[in-house]
C-alpha positions in Angstrom: 182.4 167.1 43.5 184.7 167.8 46.2 188.8 167.1 45.3 191.2 164.5 47.2 194.4 165.5 47.9 197.0 163.1 49.5 199.7 164.5 51.7 202.5 162.4 53.2 204.3 163.5 56.4 201.5 166.4 56.9 201.7 166.7 60.6 204.5 168.9 61.0 206.3 171.5 59.4 205.4 172.2 55.3 203.2 169.1 55.6 201.3 170.4 58.3 200.8 173.9 56.5 200.2 172.5 53.1 197.6 170.0 55.0 196.0 173.2 56.1 196.1 175.2 53.2 194.3 172.4 50.9 191.4 172.0 53.8 191.0 175.7 53.6 191.0 175.3 49.7 187.9 172.5 50.1 190.0 169.6 49.3 189.2 166.7 51.8 192.7 166.0 52.7 194.2 162.8 54.1 197.4 162.5 55.9 199.8 159.6 55.8 202.2 160.1 59.0 203.6 157.7 61.8 202.9 161.0 64.2 199.5 161.6 65.3 197.7 164.6 64.1 194.4 166.2 63.9 195.2 168.0 60.7 193.3 166.4 57.7 192.0 162.6 58.0 195.1 160.9 59.6 196.2 157.7 58.3 199.1 156.1 60.2 201.9 154.9 57.8 205.5 154.8 57.3 206.1 155.2 53.7 209.6 153.5 53.9 207.4 150.3 53.7 205.7 149.7 50.1 202.8 147.2 52.0 201.6 150.3 54.1 201.9 152.8 52.0 199.3 150.5 49.2 197.0 150.1 52.1 197.0 154.0 53.2 196.0 154.6 48.9 193.4 151.8 48.8 191.4 153.1 52.1 191.8 156.8 50.7 190.4 155.0 47.2 187.9 153.5 48.5 187.0 156.2 51.1 186.7 158.9 48.9 186.7 157.1 45.5 189.4 159.7 43.7 192.5 161.4 43.9 193.0 164.9 42.4 196.2 165.6 43.9 199.5 164.0 45.7 201.8 165.5 47.8 205.0 163.4 48.9 206.5 165.2 51.5 207.5 163.0 53.9 211.2 162.9 54.9 214.2 162.9 56.9 217.5 165.0 57.3 221.2 164.0 57.7 224.2 165.8 58.3 227.4 164.0 57.2 229.8 163.7 54.5 230.1 160.4 52.3 232.6 158.9 54.8 230.5 160.0 57.9 227.4 158.3 56.8 226.7 154.7 57.8 225.3 152.1 55.6 222.4 152.1 58.2 221.6 156.1 58.0 221.7 155.8 54.4 219.3 153.2 54.2 217.0 154.8 56.4 217.4 158.4 54.8 217.2 156.8 51.1 214.1 154.6 52.5 212.0 157.6 53.5 212.8 160.3 50.9 212.9 158.0 47.8 211.6 154.9 48.1 208.6 156.6 49.8 208.1 158.4 47.3 208.6 155.7 45.0 206.2 153.9 46.7 203.5 157.0 47.3 203.4 157.2 43.1 203.5 153.5 42.1 199.8 153.4 44.3 198.4 156.6 43.1 199.2 157.2 39.6 197.1 154.0 37.9 194.3 155.4 39.6 195.1 159.2 38.1 195.8 157.2 35.1 191.8 156.4 35.5 190.3 159.5 35.5 193.0 161.0 32.9 193.7 164.0 35.8 196.2 164.2 38.4 198.5 166.3 39.8 201.8 164.9 41.4 204.0 167.7 43.6 207.3 166.2 44.7 208.5 168.3 47.5 212.7 168.4 46.6 214.9 171.1 48.2 217.5 173.7 46.6 219.5 170.8 47.7 218.0 169.3 44.4 219.6 172.0 42.1 223.1 172.6 43.7 225.2 171.0 46.5 226.1 171.3 50.3 228.7 170.3 52.4 228.1 167.5 54.7 225.0 166.5 52.9 225.8 163.3 51.2 222.6 161.5 51.5 220.5 164.2 51.9 221.5 166.2 49.0 221.1 162.5 46.6 217.5 161.8 48.0 216.3 165.6 46.9 218.3 165.5 43.5 216.8 161.8 43.0 213.1 163.7 43.6 214.0 166.4 40.9 214.6 163.4 38.3 211.3 161.4 39.6 209.2 164.7 38.9 210.7 165.2 35.5 210.3 161.6 34.3 206.7 161.2 36.0 206.4 164.6 33.6 207.0 163.1 29.9 206.1 159.7 31.0 202.1 160.6 32.5 201.6 163.8 30.3 199.7 161.8 27.7 197.2 161.4 31.0 196.2 164.5 31.9 198.8 164.1 34.4 201.4 167.0 35.6 204.2 166.1 38.1 206.7 169.2 39.3 208.8 169.1 42.4 208.5 172.4 45.1 212.3 173.0 45.9 212.2 174.9 49.3 215.1 176.6 51.2 215.7 177.3 54.2 212.4 177.2 55.7 211.5 177.1 59.6 210.3 174.1 60.6 210.6 171.6 63.8 213.2 169.9 61.3 215.4 173.1 61.1 215.2 173.6 64.5 216.4 170.2 64.8 219.1 170.4 62.9 220.1 174.0 64.6 220.3 172.6 68.1 222.2 169.5 67.2 225.0 171.7 65.3 224.8 173.8 68.5 225.1 171.0 70.6 228.4 169.8 68.7 229.8 173.1 68.3 228.8 175.5 71.7 227.5 177.6 69.3 225.1 180.4 70.2 221.2 178.9 68.6 220.1 182.5 68.0 224.0 183.7 66.8 223.5 180.8 64.6 219.5 181.7 63.3 220.4 185.1 62.5 223.5 184.0 60.1 221.2 181.4 58.4 219.3 184.3 57.8 221.7 186.2 56.8 222.4 183.8 53.9 219.5 184.5 52.1 219.7 187.0 49.8 216.1 188.1 50.7 217.3 188.3 54.4 215.1 185.9 56.3 214.2 182.3 56.6 211.2 181.3 54.6 208.2 180.1 56.5 206.1 177.0 55.8 202.8 178.6 54.3 204.7 180.3 52.1 205.9 176.5 50.7 201.9 175.3 50.9 200.6 178.6 48.7 203.3 177.5 45.6 201.8 173.9 46.3 198.7 175.0 46.0 199.3 176.9 43.2 201.0 174.0 41.8 198.0 171.5 41.7 195.3 174.4 40.8 194.1 174.6 37.0 196.2 178.1 36.9 199.3 175.3 36.8 197.8 173.8 33.8 200.6 174.0 31.4 203.1 173.6 34.3 205.2 170.2 34.3 208.3 168.5 34.9 209.6 171.8 36.4 211.5 172.2 39.5 209.7 175.3 41.3 212.7 177.0 43.7 211.3 178.7 46.9 214.5 179.9 48.3 214.5 183.4 49.0 217.1 183.7 46.0 219.7 181.1 47.7 220.5 179.4 44.4 220.4 182.5 42.1 223.8 183.3 43.8 
């Protein structure tokens, strides 16, 4: 039987790489995103809206009959300290990054529990483990996903369901380039110089690639990782080891 994977935010960046990797590995992949894409089987879905998430998962269940893996990847970034974070920006970021993951797992875990199997993978960040300046809300959201992975792993191990968080460092995605562009617009800095500085901050000496993160996600979904649950899997070029 063909395995089924659900990915949120699969139309660009890490999510797109994950969709492509699972499709290559033979999965039937459903991409829940607002941005239309020919990656996987696309379902338009705003993950911050519980009704839309429930409807999308019901559609997957009715179409595919099962869900073997879910990758909660949809998220947005915000550069701001606590005082600079508006209430509206805070609500929007938490709505997508945290509530979106909550709504997703709330809809999928009953299906996996009935199957007595499933792999849950939350895309966290190096900020799931360490703090960074001007990153109050984003850091908070990624720390919440780390907690969600641990508690879900403990609560659902008895049903054959594993839950882990993948915690990427600086990865070259559209989100990364948008953040660099915004910084350069504010500061007048040269983009190539900023990109080089970011690479130099990584002990391994370069920025990570989405395909590298996707490879780790695919491993965690596989039977080779069947004894791994409740973990925070860092993929950051050594950044958090410093």
